[in-house]
C-alpha positions in Angstrom: 11.7 -7.6 -17.3 8.2 -9.1 -17.3 5.7 -7.8 -19.8 3.6 -5.2 -18.0 0.8 -3.2 -19.8 2.1 0.1 -18.3 5.5 -0.4 -16.6 5.6 3.3 -15.5 2.3 2.7 -13.5 3.0 -0.8 -12.2 4.5 -1.6 -8.8 6.4 -4.8 -8.2 6.4 -5.7 -4.5 8.5 -8.5 -3.1 7.0 -10.3 -0.1 8.4 -13.4 1.7 6.1 -15.6 -0.3 6.7 -14.1 -3.7 6.0 -11.2 -6.0 2.9 -9.0 -5.9 2.2 -6.9 -9.0 0.0 -3.7 -8.5 -1.5 -1.7 -11.3 -1.6 2.0 -10.3 -4.6 4.1 -11.4 -3.2 7.5 -12.3 -6.3 8.4 -14.3 -8.4 7.9 -11.1 -6.0 9.1 -8.4 -3.0 10.9 -10.0 -1.5 12.3 -6.8 -1.7 9.1 -4.8 -0.2 7.1 -7.8 2.6 9.6 -8.2 3.4 9.5 -4.4 3.7 5.7 -4.4 6.1 5.8 -7.3 8.1 8.6 -5.7 8.5 6.7 -2.4 9.2 3.4 -4.2 11.9 5.0 -6.4 13.5 6.4 -3.3 13.5 3.0 -1.6 11.4 4.3 1.2 9.0 1.3 1.2 11.8 -1.3 1.3 11.7 -3.2 4.6 8.5 -1.5 6.0 6.3 -3.8 8.1 2.6 -4.6 7.7 1.6 -3.1 11.0 -2.2 -3.8 10.9 -3.5 -6.9 9.3 -7.1 -7.8 10.0 -8.5 -11.2 8.9 -11.3 -10.8 6.4 -10.6 -7.1 6.0 -7.2 -5.7 4.9 -3.4 -5.5 5.3 -2.0 -2.1 6.1 1.6 -0.9 5.6 3.6 2.0 4.3 4.6 3.9 7.5 8.1 4.9 6.1 8.8 7.0 9.3 8.2 4.3 11.9 7.7 1.0 10.0 11.3 -0.3 9.6 13.5 0.8 12.5 13.3 -1.6 15.4 13.4 1.4 17.8 10.2 2.9 16.3 8.2 -0.2 15.4 5.9 0.2 18.4 4.8 3.4 16.7 4.3 1.9 13.3 1.0 3.2 11.8 1.4 6.6 13.3 3.7 8.2 10.8 4.1 8.9 7.1 6.9 10.4 4.9 8.6 13.7 5.0 6.4 14.8 2.0 3.2 16.8 2.5 -0.2 15.0 3.0 -2.3 14.4 -0.1 -5.8 15.6 -0.8 -8.5 13.0 -1.1 -9.1 11.6 -4.6 -12.3 9.8 -4.1 -13.9 8.1 -7.0 -16.7 5.7 -7.9 -14.3 2.7 -7.9 -15.3 0.2 -5.2 -13.1 -1.2 -2.5 -13.0 -4.7 -4.0 -10.7 -7.5 -3.1 -7.2 -6.7 -4.1 -7.7 -2.9 -4.4 -5.2 -0.6 -2.9 -6.6 2.1 -0.6 -4.9 5.2 0.9 -4.8 5.0 4.7 -5.4 8.2 6.5 -6.5 9.8 9.8 -10.1 11.2 10.3 -9.1 14.0 8.0 -9.9 12.9 4.4 -7.0 15.0 3.2 -4.4 13.4 5.4 -3.2 10.4 3.3 0.6 10.3 3.0 2.6 7.1 2.5 0.4 4.4 4.2 -1.8 2.2 2.2 -3.9 -1.0 2.6 -4.8 -3.9 0.4 -8.3 -5.3 0.7 -8.6 -9.0 1.5 -12.2 -9.0 0.4 -14.8 -6.6 -1.0 -15.1 -3.8 1.6 -17.8 -1.6 0.0 -18.5 0.2 3.3 -15.3 2.1 2.5 -16.5 3.3 -0.9 -16.3 7.1 -1.2 -14.4 7.5 2.1 -10.9 6.3 1.2 -9.0 6.8 -2.1 -8.6 3.8 -4.3 -5.5 4.1 -6.4 -4.4 0.7 -7.4 -5.2 -3.0 -7.7 -3.3 -6.2 -7.4 -3.1 -7.9 -10.8 -1.0 -10.9 -9.7 0.3 -12.4 -6.4 -2.8 -11.8 -4.3 -2.1 -15.3 -2.7 1.1 -13.7 -1.2 -1.0 -10.8 0.2 -3.5 -13.4 1.7 -0.5 -15.1 3.5 0.6 -11.9 5.4 0.7 -12.6 9.2 -2.4 -11.2 11.0 -2.4 -8.9 14.0 -2.8 -5.3 15.2 0.2 -5.3 15.3 1.4 -8.8 14.4 3.8 -10.3 16.9 6.3 -11.0 14.1 5.1 -8.7 11.2 5.8 -9.4 7.6 7.7 -6.8 5.6 7.7 -5.4 2.1 11.1 -6.7 1.1 11.3 -4.4 -1.8 8.9 -2.1 -3.7 9.9 -0.9 -7.2 8.3 0.7 -10.2 8.3 -1.9 -13.0 9.8 0.6 -15.5 12.9 0.7 -13.3 13.4 -3.0 -12.8 
């Protein structure tokens, strides 16, 4: 196992290009951090597509309901998990390059399983979407994700694990 500062709050995501390491921020957004770990431990994120990838903005994924079955891929981005939605956990942390944000509907308290990784500083999102993690290594693999809304041939999260379990 690699040497992680806090393995219980570190996510190891395998993409086609390599490994992305994400530091969760349970002191800032405890419910969102816990949800990501719960879904990762259940294998829910494994094989889920990046369904919305906008150049110069962000890569969105995490629809565990519709994001991996070929029969539901056209609906990827409209679903979540079987768990209840989460309340917003807004903070003063900015949406900088490499931060993880909770995707949601218009309702601030509707985040569930979907998330996005910012390709650049997107400070216009500050205070509107929960920041609950940051990429600490492997951002070049995030940068290489196929663009599109949705991409014609979307990239997938091959596996998503909590580092303490690897």
